[in-house]
PyMOL Python script that loads the backbone (N, CA, C, O; Angstrom):
from pymol import cmd

cmd.read_pdbstr("""\
ATOM      1  N   UNK A   1      -3.627-128.997  20.337  1.00  0.00           N
ATOM      2  CA  UNK A   1      -4.279-128.820  19.403  1.00  0.00           C
ATOM      3  C   UNK A   1      -4.482-127.630  18.775  1.00  0.00           C
ATOM      4  O   UNK A   1      -4.804-126.718  19.536  1.00  0.00           O
ATOM      5  N   UNK A   2      -4.379-127.317  17.445  1.00  0.00           N
ATOM      6  CA  UNK A   2      -4.417-125.902  17.029  1.00  0.00           C
ATOM      7  C   UNK A   2      -5.762-125.467  16.793  1.00  0.00           C
ATOM      8  O   UNK A   2      -6.672-126.242  16.499  1.00  0.00           O
ATOM      9  N   UNK A   3      -5.904-124.090  16.935  1.00  0.00           N
ATOM     10  CA  UNK A   3      -7.369-123.776  16.798  1.00  0.00           C
ATOM     11  C   UNK A   3      -8.068-123.858  15.249  1.00  0.00           C
ATOM     12  O   UNK A   3      -9.291-123.809  15.120  1.00  0.00           O
ATOM     13  N   UNK A   4      -7.109-123.992  14.042  1.00  0.00           N
ATOM     14  CA  UNK A   4      -7.641-124.419  13.042  1.00  0.00           C
ATOM     15  C   UNK A   4      -8.338-125.900  12.848  1.00  0.00           C
ATOM     16  O   UNK A   4      -9.226-126.244  12.067  1.00  0.00           O
ATOM     17  N   UNK A   5      -7.641-126.626  13.807  1.00  0.00           N
ATOM     18  CA  UNK A   5      -8.041-128.275  13.794  1.00  0.00           C
ATOM     19  C   UNK A   5      -9.336-128.174  14.684  1.00  0.00           C
ATOM     20  O   UNK A   5     -10.354-128.739  14.283  1.00  0.00           O
ATOM     21  N   UNK A   6      -9.344-127.423  15.971  1.00  0.00           N
ATOM     22  CA  UNK A   6     -10.534-127.186  16.520  1.00  0.00           C
ATOM     23  C   UNK A   6     -11.691-126.780  15.814  1.00  0.00           C
ATOM     24  O   UNK A   6     -12.714-127.445  15.974  1.00  0.00           O
ATOM     25  N   UNK A   7     -11.702-125.783  15.047  1.00  0.00           N
ATOM     26  CA  UNK A   7     -12.746-125.329  14.236  1.00  0.00           C
ATOM     27  C   UNK A   7     -13.049-126.521  13.074  1.00  0.00           C
ATOM     28  O   UNK A   7     -14.187-126.739  12.658  1.00  0.00           O
ATOM     29  N   UNK A   8     -12.128-127.088  12.721  1.00  0.00           N
ATOM     30  CA  UNK A   8     -12.328-128.337  11.640  1.00  0.00           C
ATOM     31  C   UNK A   8     -13.343-129.266  12.257  1.00  0.00           C
ATOM     32  O   UNK A   8     -14.441-129.577  11.797  1.00  0.00           O
ATOM     33  N   UNK A   9     -12.711-129.694  13.508  1.00  0.00           N
ATOM     34  CA  UNK A   9     -13.660-130.740  14.241  1.00  0.00           C
ATOM     35  C   UNK A   9     -15.001-130.240  14.501  1.00  0.00           C
ATOM     36  O   UNK A   9     -15.907-131.059  14.345  1.00  0.00           O
ATOM     37  N   UNK A  10     -15.300-129.105  14.852  1.00  0.00           N
ATOM     38  CA  UNK A  10     -16.242-128.625  15.500  1.00  0.00           C
ATOM     39  C   UNK A  10     -17.365-128.645  14.117  1.00  0.00           C
ATOM     40  O   UNK A  10     -18.504-129.096  14.236  1.00  0.00           O
ATOM     41  N   UNK A  11     -16.924-128.182  13.049  1.00  0.00           N
ATOM     42  CA  UNK A  11     -17.641-128.218  11.917  1.00  0.00           C
ATOM     43  C   UNK A  11     -18.051-129.525  11.328  1.00  0.00           C
ATOM     44  O   UNK A  11     -19.086-129.683  10.681  1.00  0.00           O
ATOM     45  N   UNK A  12     -17.120-130.507  11.607  1.00  0.00           N
ATOM     46  CA  UNK A  12     -17.218-131.944  11.188  1.00  0.00           C
ATOM     47  C   UNK A  12     -18.115-132.581  11.985  1.00  0.00           C
ATOM     48  O   UNK A  12     -18.912-133.413  11.552  1.00  0.00           O
ATOM     49  N   UNK A  13     -18.022-132.171  13.366  1.00  0.00           N
ATOM     50  CA  UNK A  13     -19.120-132.938  14.170  1.00  0.00           C
ATOM     51  C   UNK A  13     -20.558-132.260  13.979  1.00  0.00           C
ATOM     52  O   UNK A  13     -21.596-132.909  14.110  1.00  0.00           O
ATOM     53  N   UNK A  14     -20.531-131.020  13.687  1.00  0.00           N
ATOM     54  CA  UNK A  14     -21.790-130.430  13.444  1.00  0.00           C
ATOM     55  C   UNK A  14     -22.615-131.128  12.202  1.00  0.00           C
ATOM     56  O   UNK A  14     -23.762-131.572  12.253  1.00  0.00           O
ATOM     57  N   UNK A  15     -21.718-131.108  11.064  1.00  0.00           N
ATOM     58  CA  UNK A  15     -22.169-131.991   9.954  1.00  0.00           C
ATOM     59  C   UNK A  15     -22.653-133.431  10.157  1.00  0.00           C
ATOM     60  O   UNK A  15     -23.787-133.741   9.792  1.00  0.00           O
ATOM     61  N   UNK A  16     -21.702-134.462  10.818  1.00  0.00           N
ATOM     62  CA  UNK A  16     -22.031-135.386  11.085  1.00  0.00           C
ATOM     63  C   UNK A  16     -23.371-135.702  11.976  1.00  0.00           C
ATOM     64  O   UNK A  16     -24.000-136.758  11.894  1.00  0.00           O
ATOM     65  N   UNK A  17     -23.642-134.798  12.690  1.00  0.00           N
ATOM     66  CA  UNK A  17     -24.697-134.889  13.860  1.00  0.00           C
ATOM     67  C   UNK A  17     -25.990-134.380  12.789  1.00  0.00           C
ATOM     68  O   UNK A  17     -27.077-134.936  12.944  1.00  0.00           O
ATOM     69  N   UNK A  18     -25.870-133.483  11.876  1.00  0.00           N
ATOM     70  CA  UNK A  18     -26.941-133.299  11.111  1.00  0.00           C
ATOM     71  C   UNK A  18     -27.413-134.248  10.022  1.00  0.00           C
ATOM     72  O   UNK A  18     -28.588-134.422   9.699  1.00  0.00           O
ATOM     73  N   UNK A  19     -26.217-134.913   9.432  1.00  0.00           N
ATOM     74  CA  UNK A  19     -26.660-135.839   8.406  1.00  0.00           C
ATOM     75  C   UNK A  19     -27.077-137.158   9.075  1.00  0.00           C
ATOM     76  O   UNK A  19     -27.647-137.980   8.358  1.00  0.00           O
ATOM     77  N   UNK A  20     -26.855-137.462  10.394  1.00  0.00           N
ATOM     78  CA  UNK A  20     -27.372-138.554  10.680  1.00  0.00           C
ATOM     79  C   UNK A  20     -28.773-138.692  11.144  1.00  0.00           C
ATOM     80  O   UNK A  20     -29.282-139.668  11.695  1.00  0.00           O
ATOM     81  N   UNK A  21     -29.379-137.412  10.793  1.00  0.00           N
ATOM     82  CA  UNK A  21     -30.917-137.104  10.963  1.00  0.00           C
ATOM     83  C   UNK A  21     -31.615-137.625   9.653  1.00  0.00           C
ATOM     84  O   UNK A  21     -32.836-137.774   9.688  1.00  0.00           O
ATOM     85  N   UNK A  22     -31.028-137.869   8.676  1.00  0.00           N
ATOM     86  CA  UNK A  22     -31.553-138.341   7.589  1.00  0.00           C
ATOM     87  C   UNK A  22     -31.836-137.162   6.509  1.00  0.00           C
ATOM     88  O   UNK A  22     -31.915-135.973   6.819  1.00  0.00           O
ATOM     89  N   UNK A  23     -31.953-137.585   5.418  1.00  0.00           N
ATOM     90  CA  UNK A  23     -32.017-136.563   4.291  1.00  0.00           C
ATOM     91  C   UNK A  23     -33.257-135.743   4.268  1.00  0.00           C
ATOM     92  O   UNK A  23     -33.164-134.587   3.855  1.00  0.00           O
ATOM     93  N   UNK A  24     -34.327-136.168   4.634  1.00  0.00           N
ATOM     94  CA  UNK A  24     -35.475-135.096   4.756  1.00  0.00           C
ATOM     95  C   UNK A  24     -35.160-134.040   5.954  1.00  0.00           C
ATOM     96  O   UNK A  24     -35.244-132.831   5.738  1.00  0.00           O
ATOM     97  N   UNK A  25     -34.837-134.494   7.074  1.00  0.00           N
ATOM     98  CA  UNK A  25     -34.573-133.507   7.966  1.00  0.00           C
ATOM     99  C   UNK A  25     -33.235-132.695   7.697  1.00  0.00           C
ATOM    100  O   UNK A  25     -33.118-131.690   8.399  1.00  0.00           O
ATOM    101  N   UNK A  26     -32.358-132.917   6.937  1.00  0.00           N
ATOM    102  CA  UNK A  26     -31.240-132.299   6.307  1.00  0.00           C
ATOM    103  C   UNK A  26     -31.794-130.997   5.501  1.00  0.00           C
ATOM    104  O   UNK A  26     -31.509-129.814   5.687  1.00  0.00           O
ATOM    105  N   UNK A  27     -32.601-131.532   4.627  1.00  0.00           N
ATOM    106  CA  UNK A  27     -33.256-130.528   3.682  1.00  0.00           C
ATOM    107  C   UNK A  27     -34.073-129.511   4.692  1.00  0.00           C
ATOM    108  O   UNK A  27     -33.999-128.311   4.425  1.00  0.00           O
ATOM    109  N   UNK A  28     -34.786-129.890   5.747  1.00  0.00           N
ATOM    110  CA  UNK A  28     -35.490-128.811   6.614  1.00  0.00           C
ATOM    111  C   UNK A  28     -34.376-127.859   7.162  1.00  0.00           C
ATOM    112  O   UNK A  28     -34.507-126.637   7.229  1.00  0.00           O
ATOM    113  N   UNK A  29     -33.194-128.600   7.571  1.00  0.00           N
ATOM    114  CA  UNK A  29     -32.211-127.674   8.276  1.00  0.00           C
ATOM    115  C   UNK A  29     -31.743-126.698   7.280  1.00  0.00           C
ATOM    116  O   UNK A  29     -31.818-125.486   7.480  1.00  0.00           O
ATOM    117  N   UNK A  30     -31.256-127.224   6.196  1.00  0.00           N
ATOM    118  CA  UNK A  30     -30.888-126.350   5.251  1.00  0.00           C
ATOM    119  C   UNK A  30     -31.819-125.119   4.891  1.00  0.00           C
ATOM    120  O   UNK A  30     -31.371-123.980   4.761  1.00  0.00           O
ATOM    121  N   UNK A  31     -33.170-125.453   4.740  1.00  0.00           N
ATOM    122  CA  UNK A  31     -33.954-124.218   4.620  1.00  0.00           C
ATOM    123  C   UNK A  31     -34.114-123.449   6.145  1.00  0.00           C
ATOM    124  O   UNK A  31     -34.562-122.303   6.097  1.00  0.00           O
ATOM    125  N   UNK A  32     -33.825-123.924   7.300  1.00  0.00           N
ATOM    126  CA  UNK A  32     -33.666-123.113   8.447  1.00  0.00           C
ATOM    127  C   UNK A  32     -32.794-122.086   8.185  1.00  0.00           C
ATOM    128  O   UNK A  32     -33.039-120.883   8.091  1.00  0.00           O
ATOM    129  N   UNK A  33     -31.492-122.822   8.051  1.00  0.00           N
ATOM    130  CA  UNK A  33     -30.329-122.309   7.952  1.00  0.00           C
ATOM    131  C   UNK A  33     -30.274-120.959   7.037  1.00  0.00           C
ATOM    132  O   UNK A  33     -29.784-119.877   7.361  1.00  0.00           O
ATOM    133  N   UNK A  34     -30.867-121.289   5.887  1.00  0.00           N
ATOM    134  CA  UNK A  34     -31.006-120.202   4.814  1.00  0.00           C
ATOM    135  C   UNK A  34     -31.824-119.040   5.101  1.00  0.00           C
ATOM    136  O   UNK A  34     -31.709-117.999   4.455  1.00  0.00           O
ATOM    137  N   UNK A  35     -32.941-119.243   6.393  1.00  0.00           N
ATOM    138  CA  UNK A  35     -33.630-118.268   6.575  1.00  0.00           C
ATOM    139  C   UNK A  35     -33.133-117.394   7.941  1.00  0.00           C
ATOM    140  O   UNK A  35     -33.707-116.457   8.496  1.00  0.00           O
ATOM    141  N   UNK A  36     -31.961-117.998   8.244  1.00  0.00           N
ATOM    142  CA  UNK A  36     -30.859-117.286   9.472  1.00  0.00           C
ATOM    143  C   UNK A  36     -31.310-117.905  10.637  1.00  0.00           C
ATOM    144  O   UNK A  36     -30.992-117.247  11.628  1.00  0.00           O
ATOM    145  N   UNK A  37     -31.928-118.918  10.892  1.00  0.00           N
ATOM    146  CA  UNK A  37     -32.201-119.532  12.248  1.00  0.00           C
ATOM    147  C   UNK A  37     -31.169-120.002  12.923  1.00  0.00           C
ATOM    148  O   UNK A  37     -30.322-120.440  12.145  1.00  0.00           O
ATOM    149  N   UNK A  38     -30.870-120.101  14.043  1.00  0.00           N
ATOM    150  CA  UNK A  38     -29.868-120.778  14.842  1.00  0.00           C
ATOM    151  C   UNK A  38     -30.372-122.084  15.264  1.00  0.00           C
ATOM    152  O   UNK A  38     -31.514-122.072  15.723  1.00  0.00           O
ATOM    153  N   UNK A  39     -29.775-123.193  15.209  1.00  0.00           N
ATOM    154  CA  UNK A  39     -29.992-124.312  15.369  1.00  0.00           C
ATOM    155  C   UNK A  39     -29.370-125.075  16.541  1.00  0.00           C
ATOM    156  O   UNK A  39     -28.191-124.780  16.738  1.00  0.00           O
ATOM    157  N   UNK A  40     -29.832-125.878  17.263  1.00  0.00           N
ATOM    158  CA  UNK A  40     -28.936-126.628  18.233  1.00  0.00           C
ATOM    159  C   UNK A  40     -27.632-126.980  17.611  1.00  0.00           C
ATOM    160  O   UNK A  40     -26.560-126.664  18.127  1.00  0.00           O
ATOM    161  N   UNK A  41     -27.741-127.670  16.444  1.00  0.00           N
ATOM    162  CA  UNK A  41     -26.435-127.858  16.020  1.00  0.00           C
ATOM    163  C   UNK A  41     -25.415-126.835  15.400  1.00  0.00           C
ATOM    164  O   UNK A  41     -24.326-127.075  14.878  1.00  0.00           O
ATOM    165  N   UNK A  42     -25.959-125.802  15.565  1.00  0.00           N
ATOM    166  CA  UNK A  42     -25.075-124.818  14.950  1.00  0.00           C
ATOM    167  C   UNK A  42     -24.597-123.671  16.110  1.00  0.00           C
ATOM    168  O   UNK A  42     -23.732-122.819  15.906  1.00  0.00           O
ATOM    169  N   UNK A  43     -25.269-123.825  17.226  1.00  0.00           N
ATOM    170  CA  UNK A  43     -25.081-122.756  18.390  1.00  0.00           C
ATOM    171  C   UNK A  43     -23.599-122.512  18.570  1.00  0.00           C
ATOM    172  O   UNK A  43     -23.204-121.373  18.820  1.00  0.00           O
ATOM    173  N   UNK A  44     -22.862-123.403  18.470  1.00  0.00           N
ATOM    174  CA  UNK A  44     -21.498-123.407  18.840  1.00  0.00           C
ATOM    175  C   UNK A  44     -20.293-122.627  17.691  1.00  0.00           C
ATOM    176  O   UNK A  44     -19.121-122.288  17.852  1.00  0.00           O
ATOM    177  N   UNK A  45     -21.165-122.558  16.592  1.00  0.00           N
ATOM    178  CA  UNK A  45     -20.553-121.979  15.185  1.00  0.00           C
ATOM    179  C   UNK A  45     -20.515-120.581  15.218  1.00  0.00           C
ATOM    180  O   UNK A  45     -21.336-119.957  15.890  1.00  0.00           O
ATOM    181  N   UNK A  46     -19.513-119.939  14.459  1.00  0.00           N
ATOM    182  CA  UNK A  46     -19.660-118.497  14.055  1.00  0.00           C
ATOM    183  C   UNK A  46     -20.443-118.377  12.696  1.00  0.00           C
ATOM    184  O   UNK A  46     -20.693-119.335  11.965  1.00  0.00           O
ATOM    185  N   UNK A  47     -20.733-117.301  12.502  1.00  0.00           N
ATOM    186  CA  UNK A  47     -21.448-117.010  11.185  1.00  0.00           C
ATOM    187  C   UNK A  47     -20.931-117.610  10.039  1.00  0.00           C
ATOM    188  O   UNK A  47     -21.607-118.262   9.244  1.00  0.00           O
ATOM    189  N   UNK A  48     -19.473-117.345   9.929  1.00  0.00           N
ATOM    190  CA  UNK A  48     -18.663-117.944   8.824  1.00  0.00           C
ATOM    191  C   UNK A  48     -18.600-119.294   8.752  1.00  0.00           C
ATOM    192  O   UNK A  48     -18.501-119.859   7.663  1.00  0.00           O
ATOM    193  N   UNK A  49     -18.647-119.923   9.854  1.00  0.00           N
ATOM    194  CA  UNK A  49     -18.622-121.470  10.116  1.00  0.00           C
ATOM    195  C   UNK A  49     -20.262-122.177   9.534  1.00  0.00           C
ATOM    196  O   UNK A  49     -20.527-123.179   8.870  1.00  0.00           O
ATOM    197  N   UNK A  50     -20.896-121.375   9.999  1.00  0.00           N
ATOM    198  CA  UNK A  50     -22.378-121.751   9.763  1.00  0.00           C
ATOM    199  C   UNK A  50     -22.628-121.777   8.040  1.00  0.00           C
ATOM    200  O   UNK A  50     -23.256-122.622   7.401  1.00  0.00           O
ATOM    201  N   UNK A  51     -21.921-120.565   7.531  1.00  0.00           N
ATOM    202  CA  UNK A  51     -22.193-120.520   5.897  1.00  0.00           C
ATOM    203  C   UNK A  51     -21.229-121.850   5.406  1.00  0.00           C
ATOM    204  O   UNK A  51     -21.677-122.536   4.487  1.00  0.00           O
ATOM    205  N   UNK A  52     -20.149-122.151   5.901  1.00  0.00           N
ATOM    206  CA  UNK A  52     -19.389-123.309   5.538  1.00  0.00           C
ATOM    207  C   UNK A  52     -20.283-124.478   5.667  1.00  0.00           C
ATOM    208  O   UNK A  52     -20.399-125.247   4.713  1.00  0.00           O
ATOM    209  N   UNK A  53     -20.940-124.678   6.799  1.00  0.00           N
ATOM    210  CA  UNK A  53     -21.826-125.950   6.980  1.00  0.00           C
ATOM    211  C   UNK A  53     -22.807-125.939   6.057  1.00  0.00           C
ATOM    212  O   UNK A  53     -23.060-126.932   5.375  1.00  0.00           O
ATOM    213  N   UNK A  54     -23.451-124.805   5.956  1.00  0.00           N
ATOM    214  CA  UNK A  54     -24.692-124.748   4.860  1.00  0.00           C
ATOM    215  C   UNK A  54     -23.967-125.300   3.239  1.00  0.00           C
ATOM    216  O   UNK A  54     -24.530-126.101   2.493  1.00  0.00           O
ATOM    217  N   UNK A  55     -22.898-124.780   3.020  1.00  0.00           N
ATOM    218  CA  UNK A  55     -22.410-125.002   1.686  1.00  0.00           C
ATOM    219  C   UNK A  55     -22.037-126.522   1.622  1.00  0.00           C
ATOM    220  O   UNK A  55     -22.329-127.146   0.602  1.00  0.00           O
ATOM    221  N   UNK A  56     -21.500-127.054   2.507  1.00  0.00           N
ATOM    222  CA  UNK A  56     -21.091-128.380   2.707  1.00  0.00           C
ATOM    223  C   UNK A  56     -22.467-129.426   2.655  1.00  0.00           C
ATOM    224  O   UNK A  56     -22.460-130.489   2.036  1.00  0.00           O
ATOM    225  N   UNK A  57     -23.656-128.898   3.440  1.00  0.00           N
ATOM    226  CA  UNK A  57     -25.007-129.480   3.609  1.00  0.00           C
ATOM    227  C   UNK A  57     -25.483-129.768   2.255  1.00  0.00           C
ATOM    228  O   UNK A  57     -25.790-130.874   1.809  1.00  0.00           O
ATOM    229  N   UNK A  58     -25.512-128.355   1.506  1.00  0.00           N
ATOM    230  CA  UNK A  58     -25.910-128.170   0.056  1.00  0.00           C
ATOM    231  C   UNK A  58     -25.172-129.155  -0.915  1.00  0.00           C
ATOM    232  O   UNK A  58     -25.875-129.696  -1.767  1.00  0.00           O
ATOM    233  N   UNK A  59     -24.125-129.384  -0.889  1.00  0.00           N
ATOM    234  CA  UNK A  59     -23.043-130.236  -1.607  1.00  0.00           C
ATOM    235  C   UNK A  59     -23.619-131.489  -1.428  1.00  0.00           C
ATOM    236  O   UNK A  59     -24.038-132.085  -2.420  1.00  0.00           O
ATOM    237  N   UNK A  60     -23.711-132.012  -0.252  1.00  0.00           N
ATOM    238  CA  UNK A  60     -24.307-133.340   0.093  1.00  0.00           C
ATOM    239  C   UNK A  60     -25.459-133.686  -0.449  1.00  0.00           C
ATOM    240  O   UNK A  60     -25.555-134.755  -1.052  1.00  0.00           O
ATOM    241  N   UNK A  61     -26.327-132.980  -0.339  1.00  0.00           N
ATOM    242  CA  UNK A  61     -27.635-132.952  -0.746  1.00  0.00           C
ATOM    243  C   UNK A  61     -28.004-132.957  -2.318  1.00  0.00           C
ATOM    244  O   UNK A  61     -29.033-133.494  -2.727  1.00  0.00           O
ATOM    245  N   UNK A  62     -27.210-132.404  -3.042  1.00  0.00           N
ATOM    246  CA  UNK A  62     -27.093-132.511  -4.527  1.00  0.00           C
ATOM    247  C   UNK A  62     -27.088-133.881  -4.965  1.00  0.00           C
ATOM    248  O   UNK A  62     -27.691-134.192  -5.991  1.00  0.00           O
ATOM    249  N   UNK A  63     -26.428-134.770  -4.243  1.00  0.00           N
ATOM    250  CA  UNK A  63     -26.600-136.308  -4.758  1.00  0.00           C
ATOM    251  C   UNK A  63     -28.129-136.557  -4.707  1.00  0.00           C
ATOM    252  O   UNK A  63     -28.724-137.111  -5.631  1.00  0.00           O
ATOM    253  N   UNK A  64     -28.682-136.155  -3.671  1.00  0.00           N
ATOM    254  CA  UNK A  64     -30.274-136.616  -3.570  1.00  0.00           C
ATOM    255  C   UNK A  64     -31.061-135.925  -4.573  1.00  0.00           C
ATOM    256  O   UNK A  64     -31.961-136.562  -5.119  1.00  0.00           O
ATOM    257  N   UNK A  65     -30.853-134.699  -4.902  1.00  0.00           N
ATOM    258  CA  UNK A  65     -31.546-133.908  -5.879  1.00  0.00           C
ATOM    259  C   UNK A  65     -31.501-134.569  -7.039  1.00  0.00           C
ATOM    260  O   UNK A  65     -32.569-134.712  -7.636  1.00  0.00           O
ATOM    261  N   UNK A  66     -30.294-135.109  -7.610  1.00  0.00           N
ATOM    262  CA  UNK A  66     -29.970-135.963  -8.833  1.00  0.00           C
ATOM    263  C   UNK A  66     -30.765-136.985  -9.049  1.00  0.00           C
ATOM    264  O   UNK A  66     -31.042-137.263 -10.216  1.00  0.00           O
ATOM    265  N   UNK A  67     -31.319-137.791  -7.926  1.00  0.00           N
ATOM    266  CA  UNK A  67     -31.904-139.027  -8.102  1.00  0.00           C
ATOM    267  C   UNK A  67     -33.351-138.746  -7.686  1.00  0.00           C
ATOM    268  O   UNK A  67     -34.189-139.640  -7.802  1.00  0.00           O
ATOM    269  N   UNK A  68     -33.668-137.573  -7.220  1.00  0.00           N
ATOM    270  CA  UNK A  68     -35.026-137.312  -6.827  1.00  0.00           C
ATOM    271  C   UNK A  68     -35.558-138.050  -5.525  1.00  0.00           C
ATOM    272  O   UNK A  68     -36.748-138.127  -5.221  1.00  0.00           O
ATOM    273  N   UNK A  69     -34.514-138.571  -4.815  1.00  0.00           N
ATOM    274  CA  UNK A  69     -35.116-139.658  -3.817  1.00  0.00           C
ATOM    275  C   UNK A  69     -33.973-139.261  -2.736  1.00  0.00           C
ATOM    276  O   UNK A  69     -32.961-138.597  -2.957  1.00  0.00           O
ATOM    277  N   UNK A  70     -34.389-139.833  -1.518  1.00  0.00           N
ATOM    278  CA  UNK A  70     -33.435-139.960  -0.262  1.00  0.00           C
ATOM    279  C   UNK A  70     -32.695-141.234  -0.202  1.00  0.00           C
ATOM    280  O   UNK A  70     -31.743-141.439   0.551  1.00  0.00           O
ATOM    281  N   UNK A  71     -33.219-142.128  -1.091  1.00  0.00           N
ATOM    282  CA  UNK A  71     -32.590-143.640  -1.190  1.00  0.00           C
ATOM    283  C   UNK A  71     -31.385-143.386  -2.240  1.00  0.00           C
ATOM    284  O   UNK A  71     -31.621-142.936  -3.361  1.00  0.00           O
ATOM    285  N   UNK A  72     -30.165-143.684  -1.831  1.00  0.00           N
ATOM    286  CA  UNK A  72     -29.002-143.905  -2.620  1.00  0.00           C
ATOM    287  C   UNK A  72     -28.595-145.292  -2.439  1.00  0.00           C
ATOM    288  O   UNK A  72     -28.671-145.933  -1.391  1.00  0.00           O
ATOM    289  N   UNK A  73     -28.105-145.736  -3.688  1.00  0.00           N
ATOM    290  CA  UNK A  73     -27.497-146.914  -3.687  1.00  0.00           C
ATOM    291  C   UNK A  73     -26.180-147.192  -3.195  1.00  0.00           C
ATOM    292  O   UNK A  73     -25.729-148.336  -3.252  1.00  0.00           O
TER     293      UNK A  73
END
""", "prot")
cmd.dss("prot")
cmd.show_as("cartoon", "prot")
cmd.util.cbc("prot")
cmd.orient("prot")
């Protein structure tokens, strides 16, 4: 397995683990990450990978911000 594939898989696993916690918790995690906190879900990621993860989480949460709710049909 290539290093790029391992990095991608690690990011995907972290993203899935965080998203499974629900949108309210994801919002809290985004705030913590913006403050530079290291979280259990991000300990194996480099600083650059954490930035990519943060951008992805923000993009996902933009859907919820449009509706003003954590409920998406």
